C-alpha positions, 0 to 999 in steps of 0.5 A: 929540492931543499930549502937552500936550493929553493932560496938559490933558485929564487935568488937566480930568478929575481936578481937578489943575493942568496942571503936576501932570497933566504930572508924572503923565503924565511919571512914567507914561511913564518907568515904562513906558519903564524896564519895557520897558528891563528886558524886562518887559511893561506891561499896562493892563487894558482898554487894552492891553499894551506889550512889547519885541520882538526883530527879527532881522538881515535883508537889505533893499534900498536903494530908490534903487539897488536894492542889497541892504543888511544890516539889523542885529538890533534891539529894538522896542516892540510894542503889543497893544490890549485888548478894550475899546480895540478895541471903542471904536475899532470 
């Protein structure tokens, strides 16, 4: 499912127009992004938790040449699913 399909499903279930549902979805994604940018975690009870994680610098390997490559430290986003989501998938 892509973003426009998700907005359409939200519109159908909430009696909003597609445009309104799209704005709600965009606002929600912007808030999650800004919270993660502030290094806050975002917990949606029953769904899961989005959090920022730090990856330390490490040495990798170029698959074409086999030469060692230094990979810089970076931040990434992690998601830990909640119990309800895990149970629904299994």
